[in-house]
N, C-alpha and C positions, 0 to 999 in steps of 0.2 A: 718379890723378885721382879726385876726389870730386864727388858731386852736392850742390848747395846751392841755397837760395832767397835772393835778395838781399833783406835786411831794411831796409837804409837806406844812408846815406852817412856818411862820416866826414870832417870838415874839419880840417885842421891847417895853420895859417898859418905856423908855424915848423917847418921840417923840414930834414933833410939835403939840401943843394943838388942832389944827383943825383936826388932824388925830386920836384923841382919839375915841375909840369905833370901829375903823375899824379892820377887820381881814386881815392879809397879807398872800398871798399864793405864794409858789414857783411853777411856771409853766414852762414847757419845751415845746417849739413849736413842732408841728407835721407837716409832709408833707402830700400830698394827699393820700398816702398809709396808713397813720396812724402811720408811723415810727417817732420816736423822732428825732429831728434835731435842730441844733443851740444851743445857750446858754440859760440856765435857767434865768427867769426874776421874780422879785418880783412884784406882782400886788395886788392892793386893791381888795378885794372881795365885789362886789356890789350885789351879788345874792345868797349867801349862799352855794357856791360850796364846795365839799369835796375832800379829797385826793383820787386819782385814777380816778376822773371824767374827761371827755373831756369837754373843755370849749371854748368859744370864748373870746378873749381879744383884747383890743386896746391899742396902745401906743401913746406917744406924746400928742399933744393938744387934740386929740380925747378922751384921757383918762379922760379929765376934762369936758366931755360933758354929763355924766350921772347925774341923779338927786342927787345921793349920793356924787359924787366927784366934782360937780360944784364949781369952784374957789378954789379948794384944791390943795396942792402941790404934785400931783402924776403924774407919767409918764406912768403907766400901770394900767389897770383896767379889771377885769373879769366881763363881762356884760351879759353872757348867759351860760347856761349849755346845752350841746348838747345831744339830744335824739338819733338822727340818722344822719349819713352823708353818701352820696353815691357819687361815681365817675363813670361816663360813664354807669349809670344804675346798677352798682354793689355796694351793700351795703358794706362799709368799716368798719363802726362802728355802733353799736346799744347799747344804755345804758342798762346795765344789761345782755347783751347777749355775753359777752366776754368769 
C-alpha cells in the first residue's frame, strides 16, 4: 500500500464495460513527511474518496483484490481514506486538521 493525495478526477465516457460505474481518481504519492513525490496515477475509487483527501492505494495485482475490483482490468485502486498518520510518534497528517 502507498500513501497519496487525491489531485482530481478522471472522466472516461468510453471504457471497458466491466469498469462502468467506477469513479477514477488522479492520485499523487506522498512520502513519510506528507510531501508529494513521484508521478500521478489514475486509480479506481473503491471507497468514495474526494479531491484533497489522503488515501491508501495499491497497484499491480493487489489492485484487483478488493471486492469492487476483483477480476477487473485495473492496475491501481484507492482502498482506504486516511484519518491520521504518524511517523516516529509525530503526527504528520490528520484529516480535516490541515
